[in-house]
C-alpha positions, -999 to 999 in steps of 0.1 A, spaced: -432 -699 -145 -405 -715 -134 -394 -695 -99 -413 -667 -85 -388 -648 -58 -410 -632 -29 -393 -606 -12 -405 -603 27 -406 -568 43 -432 -547 29 -444 -579 6 -452 -606 17 -454 -591 55 -481 -569 59 -475 -537 84 -485 -561 115 -450 -581 108 -472 -611 99 -477 -629 68 -515 -630 55 -535 -669 53 -549 -653 16 -503 -651 9 -498 -686 26 -524 -704 4 -507 -687 -34 -474 -697 -23 -488 -735 -15 -505 -729 -48 -477 -726 -69 -453 -752 -54 -485 -776 -59 -483 -761 -99 -444 -769 -97 -433 -734 -91 -400 -736 -74 -405 -706 -50 -380 -680 -35 -380 -658 -3 -354 -627 -12 -349 -607 15 -320 -583 28 -330 -601 66 -305 -628 80 -317 -665 70 -322 -670 105 -342 -648 114 -365 -657 81 -365 -692 95 -378 -677 125 -405 -660 109 -418 -694 89 -417 -718 123 -449 -718 131 -457 -724 91 -457 -757 71 -431 -738 37 -402 -747 28 -388 -723 2 -347 -714 -6 -343 -683 10 -321 -658 -5 -312 -639 27 -285 -606 31 -299 -592 1 -286 -616 -18 -253 -624 1 -263 -658 13 -286 -687 -5 -298 -709 20 -318 -749 6 -353 -752 20 -337 -778 47 -322 -745 62 -285 -756 49 -264 -728 35 -259 -739 -5 -240 -701 -11 -224 -672 4 -205 -641 -3 -191 -623 28 -174 -591 28 -137 -588 29 -126 -581 66 -110 -548 56 -142 -532 42 -158 -549 73 -131 -525 95 -133 -496 80 -172 -491 79 -176 -505 112 -152 -481 121 -169 -455 108 -204 -458 122 -191 -464 152 -172 -430 154 -202 -414 138 -227 -427 162 -247 -447 139 -272 -481 151 -261 -508 126 -264 -544 126 -237 -569 106 -254 -603 96 -227 -631 101 -238 -667 100 -248 -668 133 -264 -634 154 -271 -598 141 -247 -583 154 -252 -546 169 -243 -518 195 -250 -524 231 -263 -490 232 -282 -496 195 -321 -484 218 -302 -454 231 -289 -442 197 -322 -448 182 -341 -427 210 -312 -395 207 -327 -392 174 -356 -391 181 -355 -366 211 -332 -344 186 -367 -343 167 -387 -342 193 -369 -308 202 -368 -292 170 -403 -300 162 -422 -302 193 -452 -310 177 -445 -338 152 -460 -369 155 -432 -392 160 -456 -426 159 -449 -442 123 -411 -435 132 -411 -453 170 -435 -477 145 -404 -481 127 -380 -487 149 -394 -514 171 -403 -532 134 -359 -529 135 -358 -548 170 -384 -575 160 -360 -599 145 -344 -624 161 -313 -633 168 -296 -598 178 -261 -602 199 -253 -576 212 -217 -558 212 -196 -528 230 -169 -521 199 -177 -532 167 -139 -549 178 -158 -578 190 -174 -586 158 -139 -584 141 -127 -605 170 -152 -630 167 -136 -641 131 -169 -651 115 -177 -641 79 -200 -606 76 -228 -607 48 -244 -575 53 -238 -540 72 -273 -522 78 -271 -488 89 -306 -474 103 -308 -439 113 -338 -411 110 -322 -381 103 -317 -381 69 -290 -357 64 -269 -381 81 -277 -408 65 -264 -393 35 -232 -387 49 -228 -421 53 -243 -429 17 -218 -404 4 -189 -417 27 -196 -452 3 -211 -450 -25 -176 -451 -46 -163 -478 -27 -154 -506 -55 -154 -537 -34 -196 -527 -18 -227 -527 -29 -243 -496 -13 -283 -502 -16 -315 -490 6 -345 -512 15 -365 -490 34 -366 -450 43 -346 -451 71 -318 -474 60 -291 -482 43 -265 -516 36 -230 -524 28 -224 -559 10 -199 -574 -15 -196 -564 -48 -211 -591 -64 -237 -599 -39 -270 -586 -49 -304 -599 -50 -304 -600 -85 -272 -622 -84 -286 -642 -67 -314 -653 -82 -296 -657 -112 -275 -685 -102 -303 -705 -81 -324 -705 -117 -289 -715 -134 -285 -742 -107 -321 -756 -106 -318 -752 -144 -353 -730 -143 -352 -698 -172 -351 -667 -154 -370 -656 -187 -401 -674 -165 -390 -663 -131 -413 -637 -117 -399 -613 -87 -422 -594 -62 -408 -566 -42 -412 -530 -29 -381 -512 -20 -347 -502 -39 -331 -529 -25 -351 -553 -50 -345 -535 -86 -316 -562 -90 -344 -588 -91 -366 -565 -109 -338 -562 -137 -328 -595 -134 -359 -613 -134 -385 -617 -168 -415 -607 -153 -418 -584 -123 -445 -575 -99 -446 -544 -78 -469 -541 -42 -495 -513 -41 -473 -500 -18 -440 -501 -36 -416 -470 -38 -423 -448 -74 -391 -462 -90 -398 -502 -77 -430 -496 -100 -419 -478 -128 -395 -504 -130 -421 -536 -130 -444 -553 -154 -469 -554 -130 -491 -536 -104 -501 -555 -72 -525 -548 -41 -504 -537 -9 -490 -558 13 -518 -550 33 -544 -565 8 -528 -595 2 -504 -579 -29 -483 -611 -31 -515 -639 -34 -525 -616 -61 -494 -615 -79 -488 -649 -75 -525 -656 -95 -515 -632 -117 -483 -648 -131 -497 -688 -125 -524 -675 -149 -496 -662 -176 
């Protein structure tokens, strides 16, 4: 392999939001054999740096679902921000409809001041409709969303627009499937936007040219590496663009069915060091 691109949530991170020692050692083995290791995530680049701050690992980082690429030293290599008009239209609609959202710029994850309240309102609705429902899984999903670093709270989307900074990705989160579907339908046909989902309770929009697949291809070209000798490891639908782009692919044991069907190799789950297992598979190619 020339390069291995690894998704973060549900892939490199286990259910405890941690990177196992076995996965760390596997990445180091790959790097020691001259393989370029890349983290490819929907998260913000500064959040990734925070996750890796206590680890002696330096990699390229494809962040915001491919809208930004950062060098191993943390400096920005390239970016594809959303058009201002699209940012305004998306955020205004989400705010009007009472959605929780996160907008990634260069410095922060911009989110409503009442974000937790919005999520709690949805949980209360579910609890009222189904009193016997176990909400532990949903509450865990909410806490994982809030476990990211770099949040900056705003009273209105207009504050985001007024900051006059690039917005790379807007994530929308809801526990209500019908509400999410309405959002998906609202933006799926926008010619200037890419629409993807990275987890059960969200959808994300970004510039139409931004995707993990395009970023992996761009990075391979920049580093003069073969896309055919590039491997990717992922679990969610937002990983499909890079799975379809690369010559080799591995789906996590906990991956979505569509991801498993698209990949050539099925590895173990994210709680079973699936990344390490996949890396060993690719290194033995």
